[in-house]
TORTOR-560312 format. One record per residue: residue number from 1; x, y, z of N, C-alpha, C, CB in turn. Coordinates in Angstrom, 3 decimals, decimal comma, always signed. Each point is the difference from the previous one (the first is absolute). Glycine has a CB too. Layout:
! TORTOR-560312
 num      n_x      n_y      n_z     ca_x     ca_y     ca_z      c_x      c_y      c_z     cb_x     cb_y     cb_z
 NUM        X        Y        Z        X        Y        Z        X        Y        Z        X        Y        Z
...
This chain:
! TORTOR-560312
 num      n_x      n_y      n_z     ca_x     ca_y     ca_z      c_x      c_y      c_z     cb_x     cb_y     cb_z
   1 -153,477  -38,851  -65,550   +0,681   -0,979   +0,625   +0,736   -0,760   -0,312   -1,203   +0,223   +0,717
   2   +2,653   -0,549   -0,246   +0,608   -0,962   -0,321   +0,251   -0,894   +0,800   +0,574   +1,162   -1,239
   3   -0,572   -2,473   +0,957   +0,423   -1,129   +0,863   +1,697   -0,425   -0,150   -2,686   -0,877   -0,291
   4   +2,902   +0,749   +1,277   +1,307   -0,150   +0,399   +0,442   -0,896   +0,922   -0,066   +1,897   -0,549
   5   +1,295   -2,789   +0,140   +0,410   -1,325   +0,772   -0,617   -0,948   -0,280   +0,540   +0,918   +1,572
   6   +0,124   -2,084   -1,130   -0,825   -1,059   -0,197   -1,243   -0,024   +1,128   +2,145   -1,251   -1,095
   7   -2,311   +2,100   +1,976   -1,673   -0,082   +0,411   -0,896   +0,765   -0,790   +0,575   -0,239   +2,239
   8   -0,195   +1,113   -2,963   -1,014   +0,852   -0,906   -0,397   +1,026   +1,055   -1,029   -1,929   -1,731
   9   +1,907   +2,647   +2,373   -0,195   +1,180   +0,923   -0,726   +1,286   -1,004   +2,390   -0,805   +1,718
  10   -3,410   +1,194   -1,556   -0,373   +1,053   -0,902   +0,750   +1,349   +0,390   -2,315   -1,171   -0,360
  11   +2,708   +1,683   -0,489   +0,724   +1,267   +0,382   -0,339   +1,233   -1,268   +2,145   -1,639   +1,401
  12   -2,240   +3,041   -0,632   -0,345   +1,049   -0,905   +1,713   +0,129   -0,895   -2,356   +1,482   +1,938
  13   +1,982   -0,874   -3,074   +0,884   +0,138   -0,930   +1,386   +0,931   +0,624   -2,188   -0,283   -1,858
  14   +1,976   +0,893   +2,826   +1,152   +0,739   +0,705   +0,937   -1,313   +1,036   -1,774   +2,754   +0,089
  15   +0,733   -3,450   +0,574   +0,623   -1,145   +0,928   +0,643   -0,838   -0,990   -1,751   -0,066   +1,927
  16   +0,948   -0,581   -3,368   +0,527   -0,829   -0,788   +1,625   +0,315   -0,493   -2,587   -0,362   -0,570
  17   +2,661   +1,859   +0,461   +1,127   +0,187   -0,822   +1,302   -0,124   +1,285   -1,447   +1,766   -2,224
  18   +1,088   -1,477   +3,257   +0,857   +0,381   +0,955   +0,625   -1,392   +0,366   -1,331   +2,195   +0,812
  19   +0,354   -3,187   -0,637   +0,239   -1,708   +0,419   +0,454   -0,316   -1,249   -1,883   -0,768   +1,756
  20   +1,674   +0,958   -3,149   +0,859   -0,409   -1,187   +1,346   +0,562   +0,097   -1,951   -0,118   -1,427
  21   +2,158   +1,136   +1,859   +1,233   +0,704   -0,150   +1,007   -0,643   +1,232   -1,300   +2,365   -1,108
  22   +0,794   -2,794   +2,269   +0,327   -0,773   +1,398   +0,706   -1,450   -0,989   -2,529   +1,031   +2,275
  23   +1,380   -1,599   -2,706   +0,365   -1,239   -0,614   +1,389   +0,034   -0,819   -2,537   -0,434   -0,098
  24   +2,128   +1,436   -0,652   +1,248   +0,187   -0,845   +1,294   +0,283   +0,419   -1,470   +0,611   -1,192
  25   +1,612   +0,271   +2,510   +1,048   +0,037   +0,271   +0,747   -1,476   +0,732   -0,804   +2,623   -0,055
  26   -0,189   -3,349   +0,677   +0,310   -1,235   +0,364   +0,529   -0,910   -0,854   -1,447   +0,435   +1,306
  27   +0,896   -0,283   -2,527   +0,558   -0,973   -0,972   +1,385   +0,435   -0,412   -2,296   -0,573   -0,843
  28   +2,768   +1,803   +0,686   +1,223   +0,492   -0,161   +1,152   -0,291   +1,012   -1,344   +1,556   -1,112
  29   +0,502   -1,509   +2,450   +1,310   -0,174   +1,030   -0,024   -1,756   -0,039   -0,278   +2,593   +1,987
  30   -0,517   -3,230   -2,617   +0,370   -1,581   +0,059   +0,583   +0,060   -1,251   -1,839   -1,281   +1,410
  31   +2,267   +1,387   -2,289   +0,784   -0,084   -1,189   +1,257   +0,714   +0,421   -1,965   -0,085   -1,713
  32   +1,711   +1,021   +2,358   +1,699   +0,371   +0,489   +0,420   -1,204   +1,142   -0,271   +3,075   -0,199
  33   -0,264   -3,338   +1,107   +0,430   -1,086   +0,625   +0,337   -1,004   -0,609   -1,025   +0,653   +1,331
  34   +0,268   -0,989   -2,303   +0,712   -1,485   -0,791   +1,249   +0,531   -0,706   -2,375   -1,379   -0,661
  35   +2,362   +2,361   -0,129   +1,354   +0,192   -0,444   +1,166   +0,252   +1,365   -1,244   +1,098   -2,424
  36   +0,763   -0,656   +3,211   +1,030   -0,279   +1,383   +0,438   -1,187   +0,032   -1,042   +1,337   +1,378
  37   -0,271   -2,419   -0,848   +0,475   -1,178   +0,381   +1,066   -0,933   -0,935   -2,222   +0,275   +1,183
  38   +1,658   +0,196   -2,631   +0,770   -0,889   -1,082   +1,402   +0,271   +0,095   -1,845   +0,004   -1,610
  39   +1,862   +1,602   +1,899   +1,578   +0,157   -0,221   +0,866   -0,374   +1,511   -0,527   +2,168   -2,030
  40   -0,122   -2,214   +2,928   +0,456   -0,842   +1,175   +0,367   -1,438   +0,181   -1,201   +1,534   +0,590
  41   +0,333   -2,283   -1,491   +0,144   -1,179   -0,291   +1,092   +0,065   -0,948   -2,264   -0,664   +0,540
  42   +2,828   +1,466   -1,270   +0,911   -0,439   -1,170   +0,986   +0,467   +0,836   -1,106   +0,147   -2,453
  43   +1,204   +0,764   +3,397   +1,699   +0,248   +0,720   -0,043   -0,931   +0,709   +0,539   +2,294   +0,231
  44   -1,332   -2,946   +0,616   +0,129   -1,210   +0,948   +0,587   -0,783   -0,417   -1,557   +0,163   +0,826
  45   +1,354   -0,740   -2,064   +0,108   -1,347   -0,271   +0,969   -0,053   -1,579   -2,663   -0,629   +1,521
  46   +3,312   +2,204   -1,995   +0,689   -0,188   -1,165   -0,536   -0,211   -1,398   +1,207   -0,707   +1,637
  47   -2,403   +0,755   -1,390   -0,538   -0,502   -1,588   -0,791   +1,373   -0,691   -0,560   -2,918   +0,824
  48   +0,296   +2,884   -1,822   -0,499   +1,289   -0,743   -1,349   -0,133   +0,136   +1,749   +0,313   -1,683
  49   -2,194   +0,963   +2,020   -1,151   +0,420   -0,183   -1,280   -1,080   -0,622   +1,586   +2,183   -0,182
  50   -2,690   -2,498   +0,901   -0,836   -1,030   -0,437   -1,110   +0,876   -0,955   +0,438   -1,753   +2,315
  51   -0,661   +1,889   -3,315   -1,215   +0,371   -1,086   +0,054   +1,418   +0,044   -1,679   -1,970   +0,330
  52   +0,833   +2,752   -0,995   +0,179   +1,037   -0,138   -0,479   +0,969   +1,209   +0,031   -0,816   -2,331
  53   +0,328   +2,462   +2,500   -0,306   +0,670   +0,898   -1,183   +0,979   -0,058   +2,183   -0,498   +0,312
  54   -2,829   +0,607   +0,407   -1,327   +0,983   -0,271   +0,535   +1,465   -0,445   -1,554   -1,269   +1,972
  55   +1,002   +1,658   -2,952   +0,369   +1,394   -0,756   -0,355   +1,348   +1,028   -0,673   -1,221   -2,593
  56   +1,696   +1,949   +2,696   -0,578   +1,033   +1,068   -1,366   +0,677   -0,805   +2,682   +0,665   +1,252
  57   -3,106   -0,324   -0,437   -1,304   +0,850   -0,309   +0,300   +1,338   -0,175   -1,358   -1,393   +1,260
  58   +0,599   +2,602   -2,712   +0,365   +0,999   +0,401   -1,053   +0,797   +0,797   +1,552   -0,245   -1,783
  59   -0,802   +1,484   +2,384   -0,763   +0,609   +1,028   -1,163   +0,525   -0,935   +2,006   +0,650   +1,845
  60   -3,047   -0,508   -0,978   -1,250   +0,728   -1,221   +0,178   +1,544   +0,395   -2,250   -2,125   -0,102
  61   +1,702   +2,886   -0,559   -0,292   +1,334   -0,240   -1,273   -0,049   +0,319   +1,555   +0,601   -1,626
  62   -2,060   +0,352   +2,704   -1,015   +0,098   +0,417   -0,796   +1,405   -0,646   +1,028   -1,535   +2,019
  63   -1,948   +1,330   -2,843   -0,727   +1,070   -0,607   -1,825   +0,387   +0,183   +2,147   -0,711   -1,599
  64   -2,381   +1,219   +2,488   -1,425   -0,096   +0,597   -0,274   -1,611   +0,294   -0,932   +2,279   -1,436
  65   +0,013   -2,872   +0,612   -0,310   -1,303   +0,386   +0,602   -0,819   -0,917   -1,985   +0,551   +1,026
  66   +3,203   -0,338   -1,967   +0,712   -0,722   -0,756   +1,514   -0,212   +0,350   -1,688   +0,729   -1,519
  67   +1,930   -1,975   +1,477   +1,743   -0,371   +0,492   +0,272   -0,224   -1,619   +0,157   -1,589   +2,943
  68   +1,141   +2,472   -3,035   +0,626   -0,294   -1,208   +1,150   -0,749   +0,223   -0,851   +1,880   -0,954
  69   +1,331   -2,889   +0,093   +1,497   -0,686   +0,448   +0,858   +0,069   -1,309   -0,976   -1,863   +1,867
  70   +0,410   +2,572   -3,064   +0,904   -0,001   -0,795   +0,134   +1,374   -0,946   -0,330   -2,554   +0,282
  71   -0,917   +3,234   +0,165   +0,001   +1,324   -0,843   +0,542   +1,313   +1,225   -2,425   -1,003   -1,949
  72   +3,217   +1,857   +1,490   +0,410   +0,909   +0,718   -0,962   +1,114   -0,119   +2,243   -0,827   -0,184
  73   -2,902   +1,354   +1,028   -0,804   +1,351   -0,108   +0,246   +0,784   +0,983   -1,658   -0,884   -1,015
  74   +1,922   +2,478   +0,808   +0,255   +1,148   +0,888   -1,420   +0,441   +0,093   +2,498   +0,721   -0,655
  75   -2,242   +0,121   +2,227   -0,986   +0,132   +0,450   -0,715   +0,959   -0,615   +0,840   -0,862   +1,700
  76   -0,365   +1,645   -2,436   -0,849   +1,216   -1,096   -0,772   -0,927   -0,846   +1,900   +2,044   -0,326
  77   -1,816   -3,125   +0,018   -1,087   -0,610   -0,944   -0,813   -0,610   +0,751   +1,238   -0,330   -1,791
  78   -1,139   -0,255   +2,983   -0,818   -0,884   +0,673   -1,632   +0,682   -0,048   +2,293   -0,889   +1,622
  79   -2,529   +2,142   -1,513   -1,466   +0,279   -0,254   -0,659   -0,032   -1,219   +0,385   +1,153   +1,600
  80   +0,514   -1,235   -2,899   -0,331   +0,160   -1,177   -0,142   -1,222   -0,715   +0,936   +2,014   +0,184
  81   -0,869   -2,993   +0,294   -0,334   -1,358   -0,462   -0,823   -0,877   +0,160   +1,440   +0,328   -0,028
  82   -1,779   -1,248   -0,761   -1,025   -0,862   +0,464   +0,458   -1,223   +0,555   -1,340   +0,939   -1,554
  83   +1,294   -0,974   +2,940   +1,073   -0,993   +0,783   -0,556   -1,522   -0,229   +0,638   +1,892   +2,072
  84   -1,725   -1,801   -2,537   -0,526   -1,595   -0,188   +0,719   -0,456   -1,155   -2,432   +0,229   +0,865
  85   +2,309   +0,740   -1,672   +0,898   -0,399   -1,654   +1,168   -0,317   +0,144   -0,951   +1,464   -1,268
  86   +1,847   -0,526   +2,054   +1,413   -0,185   +0,080   +0,251   -1,267   +1,051   +0,470   +2,701   -0,558
  87   -1,329   -2,802   +1,303   +0,319   -1,468   +0,996   -0,233   -1,162   -0,996   -0,987   +0,906   +2,516
  88   +0,296   -1,039   -3,446   -0,206   -0,873   -1,000   +0,998   -0,206   -0,587   -1,833   +0,472   -0,196
  89   +2,398   +0,473   -0,380   +1,492   +0,039   -0,886   +1,039   -0,462   +0,759   -0,531   +1,930   -1,248
  90   +0,695   -1,599   +2,382   +0,792   -0,768   +1,079   -0,123   -1,206   +0,201   -0,029   +1,593   +0,915
  91   -1,171   -2,156   -0,815   -0,240   -0,968   +0,137   +0,432   -1,055   -0,829   -1,355   +1,157   +0,963
  92   +1,134   -0,554   -2,432   +0,144   -0,680   -1,128   +1,796   -0,237   -0,271   -2,636   +1,136   -0,914
  93   +3,171   +0,040   +1,291   +1,243   -0,200   -0,130   +0,905   -1,031   +0,717   -0,526   +2,063   -0,536
  94   +0,181   -2,263   +1,785   +0,120   -1,033   +0,991   -0,048   -1,634   -1,020   -1,416   +1,887   +2,277
  95   +0,034   -1,771   -2,594   -0,397   -0,860   -0,638   +0,862   -0,611   -1,226   -1,942   +1,057   +0,954
  96   +2,370   -0,005   -1,582   +1,042   -0,067   -1,355   +1,283   -0,479   +0,513   -0,988   +2,024   -1,319
  97   +1,150   -1,717   +2,236   +1,615   -0,156   +0,503   -0,145   -1,797   +0,480   +0,657   +3,173   +1,251
  98   -1,699   -3,535   -0,489   -0,179   -1,538   +0,413   -0,179   -0,711   -1,507   -1,348   +0,422   +2,643
  99   +0,707   -0,096   -3,551   -0,055   -0,919   -0,875   +1,208   +0,100   -1,174   -2,572   -0,022   +0,670
 100   +3,714   +0,977   -0,321   +1,217   -0,165   -0,501   -0,348   +0,982   -1,674   +0,778   -2,895   +1,632
 101   -1,420   +3,966   -1,408   -0,039   +0,953   -1,186   +0,446   +1,580   +0,974   -2,340   -1,607   -1,890
 102   +3,860   +1,340   +2,082   +0,413   +1,422   +0,870   -0,112   +1,003   -0,871   +1,638   -0,890   +1,502
 103   -1,054   +0,843   -2,810   -0,293   +0,873   -0,833   -0,945   +1,242   -0,466   +0,923   -1,798   -0,024
 104   -2,146   +0,324   +0,104   -1,543   +0,971   +0,013   -0,240   +0,582   +1,367   -1,275   -1,571   -1,712
 105   +1,827   +1,131   +2,436   -0,172   +0,538   +1,444   +0,817   +1,687   -0,015   +0,068   -2,982   +1,270
 106   +1,170   +2,807   -1,687   +0,627   +1,360   +0,323   -0,645   +0,530   -0,882   +2,148   -0,245   +0,839
 107   -2,657   +0,046   -2,411   -0,641   +1,024   -1,034   -1,140   +0,576   +0,810   +0,562   -1,295   -2,302
 108   -1,331   +0,553   +3,122   -1,280   +0,693   +0,753   +0,678   +0,787   +0,790   -1,745   -1,706   +0,071
 109   +2,544   +1,230   +0,930   +0,218   +0,939   +1,186   +0,701   +1,519   -0,594   +0,417   -2,367   +1,779
 110   +0,410   +2,085   -2,699   +0,838   +1,197   -0,654   -1,078   +1,154   -0,484   +2,034   -1,745   -0,942
 111   -3,221   +1,273   +0,246   -0,779   +0,705   -0,630   -0,745   +0,636   +0,899   +0,103   -1,262   -1,760
 112   -0,675   +0,273   +2,689   -0,841   +0,648   +1,188   +0,690   +0,982   +0,552   -1,069   -1,892   +0,566
 113   +2,227   +1,471   +0,286   +0,456   +1,263   +0,530   +0,281   +1,282   -0,802   +0,812   -1,557   +1,403
 114   -0,314   +1,226   -2,678   +0,064   +1,244   -0,554   -1,343   +1,204   -0,343   +1,966   -1,594   -0,805
 115   -2,677   +0,429   +0,474   -1,570   +0,745   -0,074   -0,354   +0,775   +1,135   -0,873   -1,823   -1,236
 116   +0,975   +1,338   +2,188   -0,300   +0,448   +1,470   +0,682   +1,224   +0,257   -0,240   -2,260   +0,832
 117   +1,490   +2,088   -1,315   +0,976   +1,597   +0,531   -0,307   +0,997   -1,201   +2,454   -1,217   +1,299
 118   -2,408   +0,879   -2,233   -0,287   +0,856   -1,141   -0,661   +1,451   -0,063   -0,077   -2,180   -0,637
 119   +0,654   +3,175   +0,739   -0,388   +1,579   +0,002   -0,865   +0,318   -0,983   +2,016   +0,631   +0,791
 120   -1,701   -1,651   -2,126   -0,790   +0,485   -1,097   -1,540   -0,452   -0,194   +2,268   +0,077   -0,969
 121   -2,621   -1,046   +1,809   -1,316   -0,834   -0,289   -0,763   +0,618   +1,023   +0,822   -2,339   -0,896
 122   -2,286   +2,547   +0,607   -0,695   +0,412   +1,005   -0,677   -1,095   +0,990   -0,232   +1,917   -1,560
 123   -0,643   -1,424   +2,503   -0,151   -1,204   +0,947   -0,772   -0,960   -0,729   +0,063   +1,285   +2,119
 124   -1,014   -0,677   -2,814   -0,969   -0,978   -0,777   +0,695   -0,991   -0,587   -1,506   +1,617   -0,493
 125   +2,658   -1,115   -0,580   +0,583   -0,880   -0,885   +0,827   -0,891   +0,853   -0,046   +1,590   -1,939
 126   +0,542   -1,218   +3,046   +0,561   -1,030   +1,066   -0,492   -1,186   +0,432   +0,600   +1,689   +0,623
 127   -2,133   -1,259   -0,531   -0,825   -1,220   +0,689   -0,089   -0,663   -0,961   -1,281   +0,825   +1,616
 128   +0,935   -0,243   -3,051   -0,528   -0,880   -0,936   +1,189   -1,054   -0,335   -1,729   +1,876   -0,951
 129   +2,808   -1,574   +0,913   +1,243   -0,807   -0,335   +0,276   -0,921   +1,057   +0,957   +1,780   -1,280
 130   -1,194   -1,512   +2,264   +0,534   -0,979   +1,376   -1,467   -1,027   -0,418   +1,502   +2,073   +2,582
 131   -2,529   -1,601   -2,785   -1,160   -1,090   +0,099   +0,364   -0,823   -1,434   -2,177   +1,597   +1,478
 132   +2,708   -0,791   -2,449   +0,357   -0,834   -1,405   +0,845   -1,146   +0,405   +0,037   +2,067   -1,595
 133   +1,369   -1,567   +2,190   +1,263   -1,066   +0,352   -0,780   -0,839   +0,806   +2,249   +1,440   +0,060
 134   -3,255   -1,063   +1,188   -0,570   -1,129   +0,455   -0,472   -1,033   -0,677   -0,315   +1,300   +1,269
 135   -0,804   -1,167   -1,955   -0,588   -1,015   -0,906   +1,105   -0,737   -0,938   -2,202   +1,464   +0,024
 136   +3,568   -0,643   -0,492   +0,834   -0,439   -0,817   +0,960   -1,313   +0,679   -0,206   +2,560   -1,117
 137   +0,132   -2,098   +2,321   +0,937   -0,388   +0,970   -0,535   -1,785   +0,308   +0,416   +3,001   +1,172
 138   -1,697   -2,914   -0,543   -0,822   -1,169   +0,023   -0,064   -0,956   -1,052   -1,098   +1,313   +1,219
 139   +1,046   -0,620   -2,539   -0,175   -0,800   -1,039   +1,748   -0,790   +0,006   -2,312   +1,820   -1,496
 140   +3,203   -0,889   +1,582   +1,427   -0,789   -0,345   +0,193   -0,695   +1,293   +1,246   +1,737   -1,700
 141   -1,683   -1,895   +2,811   -0,117   -0,876   +0,852   -0,674   -1,402   +0,085   +0,320   +1,990   +0,602
 142   -1,283   -1,949   -1,666   -0,574   -1,383   -0,164   +0,780   -0,717   -1,000   -2,265   +0,728   +0,579
 143   +2,185   -2,171   -0,769   +0,187   -0,809   -0,797   +0,158   +0,360   -1,716   -1,113   -1,128   +2,078
 144   +2,088   +1,303   -2,827   -0,251   +0,537   -1,522   -0,930   -0,490   -0,588   +1,910   +0,322   -0,322
 145   -2,409   -1,254   +0,713   -1,257   -0,789   -1,045   -1,106   +0,754   +0,413   +0,721   -2,586   -0,168
 146   -0,771   +3,083   +1,368   -1,375   +0,678   +0,744   +0,215   +1,241   -0,479   -0,385   -1,236   +2,240
 147   +1,265   +1,923   -2,302   -0,256   +1,690   -0,173   -0,657   +0,375   -0,982   +1,795   +0,463   +0,824
 148   -2,318   +0,815   -0,793   -0,992   +0,588   -0,916   +1,050   +1,169   -0,394   -2,670   -0,680   +1,122
 149   +3,399   -0,028   -2,365   +1,044   +0,713   -0,827   -0,704   +1,185   -0,708   +1,402   -2,190   -0,392
 150   -2,311   +2,246   -0,199   -0,502   +0,973   -0,797   -0,309   +1,376   +0,965   -0,996   -1,994   -1,712
 151   +0,162   +1,297   +2,748   -0,032   +1,102   +0,939   +0,765   +0,502   +0,509   -1,249   -0,576   +0,249
 152   +2,350   +0,144   +0,212   +1,163   +0,350   +0,534   +1,138   +0,928   -1,004   -0,599   -2,266   +1,452
 153   +0,359   +1,966   -2,529   +0,711   +0,786   -1,061   -0,327   +1,053   -0,380   +0,430   -1,536   -0,603
 154   -2,362   +1,697   +0,418   -0,500   +1,301   +0,036   +0,432   +0,998   +1,023   -1,703   -1,106   -0,937
 155   +1,377   +0,674   +2,411   +0,372   +0,824   +0,812   +1,443   +0,327   +0,038   -1,875   -0,710   +1,023
 156   +2,924   +0,047   -1,285   +1,299   +0,458   -0,166   +0,034   +1,098   -1,144   +0,885   -2,293   +0,848
 157   -1,233   +2,178   -1,802   -0,305   +0,865   -0,782   -0,268   +1,373   +0,238   -0,505   -1,789   -0,703
 158   -0,680   +1,766   +1,348   -0,543   +1,111   +0,636   +0,746   +0,786   +0,694   -1,616   -1,075   +0,023
 159   +2,245   +0,358   +1,258   +1,032   +0,573   +0,851   +1,056   +0,456   -0,587   -0,619   -1,255   +1,467
 160   +1,254   +0,671   -2,409   +1,012   +0,436   -0,630   -0,066   +1,283   -0,567   +0,349   -2,089   -0,259
 161   -1,766   +2,363   -0,215   -0,215   +1,471   -0,784   -0,037   +0,685   +1,142   -1,357   -0,379   -2,149
 162   +0,669   +0,234   +3,392   -0,084   +1,109   +1,219   +1,360   +0,245   +0,172   -2,081   -0,723   +1,318
 163   +2,684   -0,301   -1,344   +1,590   +0,251   +1,011   +0,744   +0,993   -1,011   +0,491   -2,765   +1,321
 164   -0,838   +2,511   -2,894   +0,815   +0,454   -0,641   +0,296   +1,648   +0,106   -0,637   -2,120   -1,230
 165   -0,497   +2,928   +2,026   -0,030   +1,638   +0,305   +0,745   +0,186   +0,939   -2,029   +0,494   -0,559
 166   +2,451   -1,666   +1,717   +0,987   +0,549   +0,971   +1,280   -0,267   -0,073   -1,540   -0,043   +1,227
 167   +2,194   +0,994   -1,560   +1,564   +0,239   -0,416   +0,773   -0,397   +1,303   -0,387   +2,123   -1,775
 168   +0,154   -2,381   +2,438   +0,863   -0,280   +1,465   +0,030   -1,274   +0,219   -0,608   +1,889   +1,131
 169   -0,515   -2,830   -1,904   +0,299   -1,270   +0,202   +0,207   -0,843   -1,386   -1,276   +0,311   +2,243
 170   +1,662   +0,225   -3,416   +0,320   -0,400   -1,270   +0,744   -1,089   +0,113   -0,132   +2,023   -0,866
 171   +1,568   -1,555   +1,515   +0,725   -1,550   -0,087   -0,292   -1,220   +0,471   +1,349   +1,184   +0,005
 172   -2,352   -1,338   +1,199   -0,369   -0,950   +0,741   -1,003   -0,633   -1,045   +0,484   +1,094   +2,450
 173   -1,356   -0,382   -2,641   -1,120   -0,247   -0,972   +0,493   -0,522   -1,248   -1,280   +1,758   +0,958
 174   +2,368   -1,463   -1,881   +0,268   -0,191   -1,092   +0,946   -1,688   +0,091   -0,222   +3,107   -0,603
 175   +0,693   -3,177   +1,840   +0,650   -1,358   +0,592   -1,039   -1,034   +0,385   +1,917   +1,326   +0,955
 176   -2,844   -1,149   -0,254   -0,956   -0,705   +0,799   -1,101   -0,428   -0,890   +0,588   +1,267   +2,038
 177   -1,372   -0,396   -2,527   -1,521   -0,179   -0,806   +0,516   -1,152   -0,914   -1,212   +2,725   -0,125
 178   +2,222   -2,904   -0,828   +0,159   -1,267   -0,994   +0,290   -1,051   +0,637   +0,722   +1,127   -1,663
 179   -0,284   -1,075   +2,865   +0,356   -1,280   +0,796   -1,404   -0,685   +0,190   +2,190   +1,019   +1,350
 180   -3,072   -0,264   -0,724   -1,398   -0,453   +0,384   -0,671   -0,451   -1,448   -0,244   +1,767   +2,258
 181   +0,186   -0,871   -3,334   -0,704   -0,158   -1,008   +0,709   -1,541   -0,672   -0,650   +2,976   -0,235
 182   +1,873   -3,366   +0,428   +0,389   -1,013   -0,793   -0,275   -1,098   +0,701   +1,568   +1,148   -1,120
 183   -1,672   -1,329   +2,364   -0,753   -1,044   +0,972   -1,373   -0,498   -0,673   +0,996   +1,246   +2,205
 184   -1,715   -0,021   -2,538   -1,259   -0,716   -0,471   +0,034   -0,081   -1,592   -1,409   +0,895   +2,112
 185   +2,101   -0,271   -2,716   -0,153   -0,316   -1,370   +0,699   -1,168   -0,722   -0,366   +2,242   +0,102
 186   +1,377   -2,666   +0,994   +0,835   -1,258   -0,015   -1,055   -1,149   +0,300   +2,329   +1,192   +0,862
 187   -2,937   -1,254   +0,124   -1,183   -0,875   +0,334   -1,234   +0,066   -1,155   +0,654   +0,438   +2,643
 188   -0,986   +0,333   -3,127   -0,942   +0,363   -0,941   +0,318   -1,068   -1,275   -0,171   +2,727   +0,911
 189   +1,521   -2,048   -1,279   +0,418   -0,563   -0,971   +0,215   -1,096   -0,534   +0,351   +1,360   +0,467
């Protein structure tokens, strides 16, 4: 049971999920209304807009019980991946963008999508790699002084070796694995 709202109403997981979704939609509607009213005031009084606007929220991709905002996954892959790990990767990408690490976010996104789409990797290899990227992405999203650099670097080394057999994603891997490794090597050194 989950407690919801100021009254701490007990809800089952399904009802809590639905109530949270409704609450999120209401928040998004309020954000849009505030942007609209700000524009309306600006146009009525001829003054520039006051303050920043709310950024548009990306439309989620629903895969089973996981909503992905950053990673593109086609339906042929859905049944073969660990949706918990890919969901964690997706959340870490959002966190990296928010803390000003767009290059790391792009690297994780590109590698995740390439791995999921690869025809040269087995289902088990894909799951292992997604789990590895999930751990590395979480570490990348933590402050540099708190990162477990040695763990991340050893995972990246192993993942790089596994993807080395996948000829169909060689270019993506050669471009992005070094970007991730550099983030942890610089922080360590």
